[in-house]
C-alpha positions in Angstrom: 76.2 115.7 114.6 75.5 119.3 115.3 75.7 122.2 112.9 79.1 123.2 114.3 80.4 119.7 113.6 79.3 119.9 109.9 80.9 123.4 109.8 84.2 122.0 111.1 84.0 119.1 108.6 83.5 121.7 105.8 86.5 123.7 106.9 88.8 120.7 107.1 87.6 119.6 103.7 88.7 122.9 102.2 92.2 122.5 103.8 92.4 119.1 102.0 91.1 120.6 98.8 93.8 123.3 98.8 96.5 120.6 99.1 95.0 118.7 96.2 94.8 121.8 94.0 98.5 122.4 94.7 99.2 118.8 93.4 97.3 119.3 90.2 99.8 121.5 88.3 102.7 119.0 88.3 100.5 116.4 86.7 100.1 118.5 83.6 103.8 118.2 82.8 104.6 115.4 80.3 106.3 112.3 81.8 108.4 109.7 79.8 107.1 106.2 79.7 110.0 104.9 81.8 108.5 106.8 84.8 105.0 105.2 84.3 104.9 103.6 87.7 105.5 106.8 89.6 103.0 108.6 87.4 100.4 105.9 88.1 101.1 106.1 91.8 100.6 109.9 91.8 97.4 109.5 89.9 96.1 106.8 92.2 96.9 108.8 95.3 95.1 111.9 93.9 92.1 109.7 92.9 91.8 108.3 96.5 92.1 111.7 98.1 89.4 113.1 95.8 87.1 110.1 96.6 87.5 110.9 100.3 86.7 114.6 99.6 83.6 113.6 97.6 82.4 111.6 100.6 82.9 114.5 103.0 81.3 117.1 100.7 78.3 114.7 100.3 77.9 114.4 104.0 78.1 118.1 104.6 75.7 119.0 101.7 73.2 116.4 102.9 73.0 117.8 106.4 73.9 121.5 106.1 70.9 123.8 106.7 72.1 127.2 105.6 70.8 127.7 102.0 73.6 129.9 100.7 76.3 127.5 101.9 74.4 124.6 100.4 74.4 126.2 96.9 78.2 126.6 97.1 78.5 123.0 98.5 76.5 121.7 95.6 78.8 123.3 93.0 81.9 121.9 94.9 80.3 118.4 95.2 79.5 118.2 91.5 83.0 119.6 90.6 84.8 117.0 92.8 82.6 114.2 91.4 83.5 115.3 87.9 87.2 115.4 88.8 86.9 111.8 90.2 85.5 110.7 86.9 88.3 112.5 85.0 91.0 110.9 87.1 89.4 107.5 86.6 89.7 108.1 82.8 93.3 109.0 83.3 94.0 105.9 85.4 92.5 103.7 82.6 94.8 105.4 80.0 97.8 105.0 82.3 97.1 101.4 83.4 95.6 100.3 80.1 92.9 98.3 82.0 89.6 99.0 83.8 90.6 97.6 87.2 93.5 99.1 89.2 95.7 97.5 91.8 95.5 100.2 94.6 96.4 98.0 97.6 99.9 99.4 97.9 98.7 103.0 97.6 96.0 102.3 100.3 98.7 100.9 102.6 101.0 103.9 102.1 98.1 106.4 102.7 97.0 104.4 105.8 93.5 103.8 104.3 91.2 100.8 104.1 89.3 99.3 101.2 86.2 101.0 102.6 87.8 104.3 101.6 87.9 103.1 98.0 84.1 102.7 97.9 82.6 105.3 95.4 80.1 107.4 97.4 76.8 108.0 95.6 75.5 111.5 96.5 72.3 111.3 98.4 70.7 114.1 96.5 70.5 112.0 93.4 67.3 110.4 94.7 66.2 112.9 97.3 65.8 115.8 94.8 63.9 113.8 92.2 61.8 111.6 94.6 58.6 113.4 93.5 59.4 112.9 89.8 60.2 109.2 90.3 57.0 108.7 92.3 54.8 110.4 89.7 56.4 108.4 86.9 55.9 105.2 88.9 52.2 106.1 89.3 51.8 106.7 85.6 53.5 103.4 84.8 51.3 101.6 87.3 48.2 103.1 85.9 49.1 102.1 82.3 50.0 98.6 83.4 46.7 98.3 85.4 44.8 98.9 82.2 46.5 96.0 80.6 46.0 93.6 83.6 42.2 93.0 83.4 42.7 90.7 80.4 45.0 88.4 82.3 43.2 88.8 85.7 40.0 87.4 84.2 41.6 83.9 84.2 40.6 82.6 87.7 41.1 79.2 89.3 38.6 76.5 88.6 36.1 76.1 91.4 36.2 73.1 93.8 33.1 71.3 95.1 32.4 71.6 98.8 32.7 67.8 99.4 36.1 67.7 97.6 37.4 70.6 99.7 36.3 68.8 102.9 37.9 65.6 101.8 41.2 67.5 101.0 41.2 69.1 104.5 40.5 65.8 106.2 43.4 64.1 104.4 45.8 66.9 105.4 44.6 66.8 109.0 44.8 63.0 109.3 48.3 63.1 107.8 49.3 65.7 110.4 47.9 63.7 113.3 49.6 60.6 111.9 53.0 62.4 111.9 52.5 63.6 115.5 51.5 60.1 116.7 54.5 58.5 115.0 56.8 61.0 116.7 55.2 60.4 120.0 55.5 56.6 119.7 59.1 57.0 118.6 59.9 58.9 121.9 58.1 56.2 124.0 60.0 53.4 122.3 63.3 55.2 122.9 62.5 55.7 126.6 61.6 52.0 126.9 64.8 50.9 125.3 66.8 53.2 127.6 65.1 51.8 130.7 65.7 48.2 129.5 69.4 48.9 128.9 69.7 50.4 132.4 68.0 47.3 134.0 70.4 45.0 132.0 73.5 46.9 133.0 72.5 47.2 136.6 72.7 50.2 138.9 76.1 51.7 139.7 76.4 52.1 143.4 78.1 55.3 144.6 78.9 56.4 148.1 77.6 59.8 149.2 81.1 61.3 148.9 81.8 59.8 145.4 78.5 61.1 144.2 79.2 64.6 145.5 82.6 64.6 143.8 81.2 63.5 140.5 78.5 66.2 140.5 81.1 68.8 141.4 83.4 67.7 138.6 80.6 67.9 136.0 79.3 71.3 137.4 82.7 72.9 137.6 83.6 71.7 134.2 80.4 73.2 132.8 81.0 76.5 134.5 84.6 76.8 133.2 83.6 75.9 129.7 80.9 78.6 129.8 83.4 81.2 131.2 86.0 80.3 128.5 83.4 80.6 125.8 82.2 84.0 127.0 85.8 85.3 127.3 86.5 84.1 123.8 83.4 85.7 122.4 84.1 89.0 124.2 87.6 89.0 122.8 86.3 88.3 119.2 83.7 91.1 119.6 86.4 93.5 120.9 88.6 93.0 117.8 85.7 93.2 115.5 85.6 89.5 114.3 82.1 88.9 115.7 79.0 91.1 115.6 77.8 92.7 118.9 75.1 90.6 120.6 73.1 93.7 121.5 71.7 94.2 118.0 68.5 95.9 119.2 70.5 98.7 120.9 72.6 99.1 117.7 69.5 99.3 115.5 67.9 101.8 117.8 70.9 104.1 117.6 70.9 103.8 113.8 67.2 104.6 113.6 67.6 107.6 115.9 70.5 108.9 113.8 68.3 108.5 110.6 65.5 110.3 112.3 67.8 113.3 113.2 69.0 113.4 109.5 65.3 113.5 108.3 64.5 116.3 110.7 67.5 118.3 109.3 66.3 117.7 105.8 62.9 119.1 106.7 64.6 122.2 108.1 66.6 122.5 104.8 63.3 122.6 102.9 61.9 125.3 105.2 65.1 127.5 104.9 65.1 127.0 101.2 61.6 128.3 100.8 62.4 131.3 103.0 65.6 132.0 100.9 63.7 131.8 97.6 61.1 134.3 98.8 63.9 136.6 100.0 65.7 136.4 96.6 62.6 137.6 94.8 62.0 140.3 97.3 65.7 141.5 97.3 65.7 141.6 93.4 62.5 143.6 93.3 63.6 146.1 96.0 67.0 146.7 94.3 65.3 147.3 90.9 63.0 149.8 92.5 65.5 151.6 94.8 68.9 151.3 93.1 67.9 150.5 89.5 67.3 154.1 88.2 70.6 155.4 89.8 72.5 152.4 88.3 71.1 153.3 84.8 72.1 156.9 85.1 75.7 156.1 86.3 76.1 153.6 83.5 74.9 156.1 80.9 77.4 158.7 82.0 80.2 156.1 82.0 79.3 154.8 78.5 79.0 158.3 77.1 82.4 159.2 78.5 83.8 155.9 77.0 82.3 156.8 73.6 84.1 160.2 73.6 87.4 158.8 74.8 87.4 156.0 72.3 86.6 158.5 69.5 89.5 160.7 70.6 91.9 157.8 70.7 90.9 155.8 67.6 89.2 158.5 65.5 85.9 156.6 65.3 83.2 155.4 67.6 83.4 151.7 68.7 80.9 149.0 67.8 78.3 148.4 70.6 78.1 144.7 71.6 74.7 143.0 71.3 72.7 141.5 74.2 73.9 137.9 73.5 77.5 138.9 74.3 76.5 140.7 77.5 75.9 144.3 76.3 78.3 146.9 77.6 79.3 144.6 80.4 81.5 142.5 78.1 83.8 145.4 77.2 83.4 147.9 80.0 83.8 145.7 83.1 86.7 147.3 85.1 88.4 148.6 81.9 89.2 152.0 80.6 88.7 152.9 76.9 92.5 153.0 76.4 92.8 149.5 77.7 90.0 148.3 75.4 91.7 149.9 72.4 95.1 148.4 73.3 93.5 145.0 73.7 91.8 145.2 70.3 95.0 146.3 68.5 97.0 143.6 70.3 94.5 140.9 69.3 94.7 141.9 65.6 98.5 142.0 65.6 98.7 138.6 67.4 96.3 137.0 65.0 98.4 138.1 62.0 101.6 137.0 63.6 100.1 133.6 64.5 98.9 133.0 60.9 102.4 133.9 59.5 104.2 131.7 62.1 101.8 128.8 61.5 102.4 128.9 57.7 106.2 129.0 58.3 106.3 126.3 61.0 104.1 123.8 59.1 106.9 123.0 56.7 109.6 122.9 59.4 107.5 120.6 61.6 106.8 118.2 58.8 110.5 117.9 58.0 111.5 117.5 61.7 108.8 114.9 62.2 110.0 112.9 59.3 113.6 113.1 60.5 112.7 112.2 64.0 110.6 109.2 62.9 113.4 107.9 60.7 116.0 108.3 63.5 113.7 106.5 66.0 113.0 103.8 63.6 116.7 103.2 63.2 117.3 103.2 66.9 114.2 101.1 67.6 112.8 103.6 70.1 109.1 104.4 70.7 108.2 108.0 71.8 105.6 107.5 74.5 104.8 110.4 76.8 102.3 110.3 79.7 100.4 113.4 80.5 97.1 114.3 82.2 94.6 116.1 80.0 93.4 119.6 81.0 90.4 119.4 83.4 87.0 120.9 82.9 86.2 120.6 86.6 89.3 122.3 88.2 88.2 125.9 87.2 84.8 125.2 88.8 86.4 123.8 92.0 88.9 126.7 92.2 86.0 129.2 91.8 84.1 127.5 94.6 87.1 127.3 96.8 87.9 131.0 96.3 84.3 131.9 97.1 84.6 129.9 100.4 87.8 131.7 101.3 86.4 135.2 100.5 82.9 134.8 101.9 82.6 132.0 104.4 86.0 131.1 105.9 86.2 134.0 108.4 82.5 134.4 108.9 81.4 134.4 112.5 78.7 131.7 112.8 77.3 133.1 116.0 75.6 135.9 113.9 73.2 133.3 112.4 72.7 130.6 115.0 69.4 129.6 113.4 71.1 129.0 110.1 69.1 131.8 108.3 70.4 133.3 105.0 72.8 136.2 105.1 70.9 139.2 103.8 74.1 141.3 103.0 75.6 138.5 100.9 72.2 138.0 99.2 71.9 141.8 98.3 75.5 141.8 96.9 74.7 138.8 94.6 71.4 140.3 93.5 73.0 143.7 92.9 75.3 142.2 90.4 72.4 140.4 88.7 70.4 143.7 88.4 73.4 145.5 87.0 74.0 142.8 84.4 70.3 142.9 83.4 70.5 146.7 82.9 73.7 146.4 80.9 72.3 143.7 78.6 69.1 145.7 78.0 70.7 149.1 77.2 68.9 149.8 73.9 68.9 153.5 74.6 72.7 153.7 74.5 72.7 151.9 71.2 70.4 154.5 69.7 72.5 157.2 71.2 75.6 155.7 69.5 73.8 155.7 66.1 72.9 159.4 66.5 76.5 160.3 67.5 77.8 158.5 64.4 75.4 160.4 62.2 76.1 163.8 63.8 79.9 163.5 64.2 81.2 161.1 61.5 78.2 161.3 59.1 78.3 157.5 59.2 75.4 155.2 58.8 75.0 152.1 61.1 77.8 149.5 60.4 76.5 146.2 59.1 77.3 143.2 61.2 80.0 141.0 59.7 79.2 137.3 59.4 81.9 135.0 60.8 84.1 133.6 58.1 83.5 129.9 57.3 86.6 127.9 56.8 86.3 125.6 53.7 86.1 121.9 54.4 84.9 122.3 58.0 81.3 121.6 59.0 79.8 123.9 61.5 77.7 122.0 64.1 76.4 118.5 64.2 73.8 116.8 62.1 70.4 116.9 63.8 68.2 113.9 63.9 65.1 114.1 61.9 62.1 113.9 64.3 59.8 111.2 62.9 57.2 111.8 65.6 57.0 115.6 65.8 53.2 115.4 65.7 52.9 113.2 68.9 53.2 114.1 72.5 55.7 112.5 74.9 52.9 111.0 77.0 51.5 109.1 74.0 55.0 107.8 73.1 55.6 106.8 76.7 52.3 104.9 76.8 53.1 103.2 73.5 56.4 102.0 74.8 54.9 100.6 78.0 52.1 98.8 76.1 54.7 97.2 73.7 56.9 96.1 76.6 59.9 98.2 75.6 59.6 100.3 78.8 59.6 98.3 82.0 59.2 98.8 85.7 62.6 98.2 87.3 63.0 96.3 90.5 64.4 98.2 93.5 68.0 96.9 94.0 70.7 98.9 95.8 74.2 98.9 94.3 75.6 97.9 97.7 73.6 94.7 97.5 76.0 93.5 94.8 78.3 91.9 97.3 82.0 91.5 96.7 85.4 92.0 98.4 88.5 94.0 97.5 91.4 92.4 95.6 94.1 92.4 98.3 96.9 90.9 96.3 96.7 92.9 93.2 100.2 94.5 93.4 101.7 91.2 94.6 100.3 89.4 91.5 101.6 92.2 89.2 105.1 91.9 90.7 104.9 88.1 90.2 104.2 88.7 86.5 100.6 87.5 86.9 97.7 89.4 85.5 95.2 90.3 88.3 91.6 89.8 87.3 88.9 92.3 88.5 87.1 91.4 91.7 83.4 91.9 92.3 84.3 95.0 94.3 86.1 96.4 91.2 83.0 95.7 89.1 80.7 97.5 91.5 83.0 100.5 91.6 83.3 100.7 87.8 79.5 100.6 87.4 79.1 103.3 90.0 81.7 105.5 88.2 80.7 104.9 84.6 76.9 104.8 85.0 75.5 106.0 88.4 77.6 109.2 88.9 77.1 110.3 85.3 73.4 109.6 85.2 72.6 111.1 88.6 73.4 114.7 87.9 73.2 116.8 84.7 76.1 119.0 85.8 78.4 116.0 86.4 77.4 114.5 83.1 78.4 117.7 81.2 81.8 118.0 82.9 82.8 114.4 83.0 84.3 112.6 80.0 81.5 111.4 77.7 80.6 107.8 77.9 77.5 106.7 76.1 77.6 102.9 76.6 79.1 100.1 78.6 79.1 96.3 78.0 79.1 93.8 80.9 80.8 90.6 79.9 80.8 87.5 82.1 79.4 84.0 82.7 75.7 83.5 83.5 74.9 84.1 87.1 77.4 86.9 87.7 74.7 89.5 88.4 74.8 91.5 85.2 71.0 92.2 85.2 71.2 93.0 88.9 73.7 95.8 88.1 71.4 97.2 85.4 68.5 97.3 87.9 70.8 98.9 90.6 71.8 101.7 88.2 68.1 102.5 87.6 67.4 102.3 91.4 70.3 104.6 92.4 69.6 107.3 89.8 65.8 107.0 89.4 66.2 106.2 85.7 63.7 104.7 83.3 64.5 101.2 82.0 64.1 100.5 78.3 64.5 96.9 77.1 65.8 96.5 73.5 66.9 92.9 74.0 66.5 90.8 70.7 64.1 88.4 72.5 61.9 91.3 73.5 61.8 92.8 70.0 60.3 89.7 68.4 57.2 90.7 66.4 57.3 94.4 67.4 57.7 97.2 64.9 58.2 94.9 61.9 60.1 95.9 58.8 63.1 98.2 58.1 61.1 101.4 58.8 59.6 99.8 61.9 63.1 99.2 63.4 64.1 102.8 62.6 60.9 104.2 64.2 61.3 102.0 67.3 64.9 103.1 68.0 63.9 106.7 67.3 61.0 106.6 69.8 63.0 104.9 72.5 65.9 107.4 72.3 63.5 110.4 72.0 61.6 109.4 75.2 64.8 108.5 76.9 66.3 112.0 76.3 63.1 113.8 77.2 62.5 111.8 80.4 66.2 111.4 81.4 67.9 109.9 83.2 67.3 106.7 81.2 69.0 103.3 80.9 68.6 101.3 77.6 69.3 97.7 78.3 70.2 95.1 75.7 70.4 91.5 77.0 72.4 89.0 75.0 74.0 91.9 73.2 76.2 89.6 71.1 73.0 88.8 69.0 72.9 92.3 67.5 76.4 91.7 66.1 76.3 88.0 65.1 79.1 86.8 62.8 76.6 84.2 61.5 73.0 84.1 62.6 72.0 80.6 63.9 69.0 78.9 62.5 67.0 79.2 65.7 67.6 83.0 65.8 66.8 83.8 62.2 63.1 84.4 62.9 63.8 87.3 65.4 66.3 89.0 63.0 68.6 90.2 65.8 70.7 92.5 63.6 67.9 94.7 62.4 68.5 97.5 64.9 72.3 97.5 64.5 72.7 100.5 62.2 69.9 102.6 63.8 71.4 101.9 67.2 74.9 103.1 66.2 73.4 106.3 64.6 71.3 107.1 67.7 74.2 106.7 70.1 76.4 109.1 68.1 73.7 111.8 68.5 74.0 111.7 72.3 75.9 114.7 73.6 77.1 115.9 77.1 74.0 116.6 79.1 72.0 113.8 77.6 71.8 111.4 80.5 71.1 108.3 78.5 73.2 105.2 79.0 73.2 102.1 76.8 74.1 99.0 78.9 74.6 95.7 77.2 75.0 92.3 78.9 76.4 89.1 77.3 77.8 85.8 78.3 78.9 84.7 74.8 80.7 87.7 73.2 82.8 85.3 71.1 79.8 84.9 68.7 79.8 88.6 67.9 81.8 90.6 65.3 84.5 92.3 67.4 84.7 95.6 65.4 80.9 96.4 65.4 80.5 95.5 69.1 83.5 97.6 70.2 82.3 100.5 68.1 78.9 100.6 69.8 80.1 99.8 73.4 82.7 102.3 74.5 83.6 100.6 77.8 83.8 96.8 78.2 83.8 95.5 81.8 84.9 91.9 82.2 83.3 89.9 85.1 85.3 86.8 85.9 84.3 84.2 88.5 84.5 85.5 92.1 87.8 85.0 94.0 88.1 83.5 97.5 87.6 86.9 99.4 84.4 87.6 97.4 83.1 84.1 97.9 83.7 84.3 101.6 81.8 87.6 101.9 79.0 86.3 99.6 78.4 83.2 101.8 78.5 85.2 105.0 76.3 88.1 103.9 73.7 85.9 102.1 73.3 83.7 105.1 73.0 86.7 107.4 70.4 88.2 105.0 68.1 85.2 105.8 68.2 86.3 109.4 70.8 83.7 110.6 73.9 84.6 112.5 76.7 82.1 111.5 78.1 80.2 114.5 81.4 78.4 115.1 79.8 75.2 113.7 79.6 76.7 110.2 83.0 76.9 108.5 82.5 79.7 106.0 86.1 79.6 105.0 85.7 75.9 103.9 82.6 76.8 101.9 84.5 79.6 100.1 87.3 77.2 99.2 84.9 74.4 98.0 82.7 76.8 95.9 85.6 77.9 93.7 84.1 78.2 90.1 80.6 78.9 91.3 78.9 82.2 90.6 77.0 84.4 93.1 73.7 83.0 91.6 74.9 79.4 92.4 75.7 80.4 96.0 72.3 82.0 96.4 70.5 79.0 95.0 72.3 76.7 97.4 71.5 78.9 100.4 67.8 79.1 99.4 67.5 75.3 99.0 69.1 74.5 102.3 67.5 77.3 104.5 63.9 76.2 104.1 61.3 77.2 106.6 61.5 73.8 108.2 65.3 74.0 108.6 65.0 77.5 110.0 62.8 76.1 112.9 65.4 73.4 113.6 68.4 75.8 114.0 68.1 76.1 117.8 68.5 72.3 118.2 70.7 71.6 115.1 73.1 74.4 114.1 74.1 74.9 110.4 77.2 73.1 109.2 79.1 73.5 105.9 78.3 69.9 104.7 74.6 70.8 104.2 75.4 73.1 101.3 77.7 70.7 99.5 74.8 68.5 98.3 73.1 71.5 96.7 76.3 72.8 95.1 77.0 69.4 93.5 73.6 69.6 91.6 74.7 72.9 89.9 77.0 73.2 87.0 80.0 75.5 87.8 81.8 77.9 85.4 84.6 75.7 84.1 88.1 77.0 83.6 87.8 76.5 79.8 84.8 78.8 79.6 86.5 81.5 81.6 89.7 81.3 79.6 87.7 81.6 76.4 86.2 84.8 77.8 89.6 86.1 78.8 91.0 85.4 75.4 88.1 87.3 73.8 88.6 90.3 76.2 92.3 90.6 75.3 91.3 91.0 71.7 89.3 94.2 72.5 91.1 97.5 71.8 92.0 98.1 75.5 92.9 94.5 76.0 95.3 94.6 73.0 97.0 97.7 74.4 97.3 96.0 77.8 98.9 92.9 76.3 101.2 94.8 74.1 102.4 96.9 77.0 102.9 93.8 79.1 104.9 92.1 76.3 107.1 95.3 75.9 107.8 95.2 79.6 108.8 91.6 79.5 111.1 92.2 76.5 112.7 95.2 78.2 113.4 93.1 81.4 114.8 90.2 79.3 117.1 92.7 77.5 118.3 94.1 80.8 119.1 90.6 82.1 121.0 89.7 78.9 123.1 92.9 79.3 123.9 92.0 82.9 124.9 88.5 81.9 127.2 89.8 79.2 128.8 92.3 81.6 129.5 89.5 84.1 131.1 87.3 81.4 
């Protein structure tokens, strides 16, 4: 795509953004519970549109070259990503579950499941690639110092004679196998010749022989043509991959090369723009700075005099922290300032009086309302979207685009250089603000005027009133390692095995398909379970988007921890590694098995948790993983686990999590396959979001079989019935399917594919050897999930719906009678 194409994509994105901003206001109005479905539909529609907008802004930001536009795009991209996370939170509150049935909304909006995929902004890794690389080198260097102890253990030597005998045995065995195969072929040929001699030769005339050859040849040609036509048809409708994979790969590699070239141009333009920013700032300070100071002094003096004439006294001068004279003098006359101050005082007094009067009335009305509703049996439930932190930022970015870039003629800057006029305007405002904040001379002048005119000394600053019973600020954690550097703490964690090197796993490698029958199941009064696609999207929303950007983390609803619950083999650890890979996060391991014998004693556990969270905050983004998370909250510790004391970090972990604030890109991710053993209250207090991972459904199993076989370099043929494999493997996890494929597709079997294509029956023998996830185990996990706070709400709402429907049916029956 050219620069003009990205410009057009940016313009069309702002048209869509304007439409979405117009739809935001109606959502703030409260909606009664009886209109829940329409409210959910509007939320889902807005969520899908914002996802598409996020995808487009990410594409434009990744490839736009002009530095000033990229800065605006970055703010818009972060704002839209934050709004997506806010809408996800609203969907959970409205649906009372973590997975949402959006198939009907997708159909109405003419979208595909691919449009539901959460895009991960490319700048997450591109902008911190150097940091990740440096951190990887430090980690490798520390690990290399630990390796010599283990590397000294070498293999025991073998005598030369023994080695020769071993080679001779292998070579003789190979020759024996070849000789046996050769003799088998000779014997087969001899048997065939003998059979022909016994049957006798069939005598054909010349014409009969020609007709027979023609039949065979024409049949072969027709079958070949039919097969080619069928393949072309399947390729045309997208049911089979294109045979020309080399051409396809070359096109993709060429496109990637063009993108890399554009990113290099971005870096060049960014360096030029930064140099120009410094130059413009310095030139404005030298040329226009003195004139600005004089004009401001004259304006402020005039303001002093006019305020004294109106109020009878000179005003208080604001300090530098509140913006200096800019905070009260920006586009305002002294009269307007005086009126505003008086109005604020009057309004505050009125509000205090009204609040004291209304408190008594509200309490009485609430009591009456509750009593009446209790008598009628009604429940007052109102659905309403919470005010957004991201919308003001998005609106400001949209306004800047409309005022600055919408009607800009792009032919002025064909080389995508920065706009010097826009740059000077921005820097002029910065210089003016700097001068206003640092106006100490005017403060001194105000003191002299007070002494000369009012004979008044400087007014003491009033401390803000503290309301009794309310604590100001949060408790700060006591730093137990204030005398140590981050580097030493980092090294200590690596040596003790609490900080690990994460394997490189992309989130898209967690394969799974969309739940196509979610709405149909809901209408049939069946509870739809999340698919692997839903799990991947939730991990992207709750972990990847929040950890990837500090701005998004500050704006989005705060989530400190998530718990992945599901049978063994569902890919829980893989998702943890994928989060680290996509965000470049550090991986800390606080699993009970990993803590055995490390930092012993009560003080040791406190110190360990403190060091881990301190390093995680200072070197963010960070992921703190706890495998077998149920062990930290055991109802009763089994005998075999008493030695490791799994509950020793429970209290310190809860305290450390509470101290995480917006901007601290630290995420606690727990994984468990046996949550029933844990105390429900403690587990749900630590883990704010619980994601249930059931066995994969048919669609996900079909995609798993297909993609995993293709990943081994094999294109499935018509001989391989993947649909049958997906049906037969019901109850098996992705790990089971991968094990079966690895067992069957050995190196020897791979060489035989040209003569003997793959068939479904080959995998059945391997699947039989593995234990599936039985229905009782999954039902036990489901029962546990519906005892969690969100699960309880979901079940209660579902029961209320069923009772309401039964009541309606009873009324209709009575009317008919």
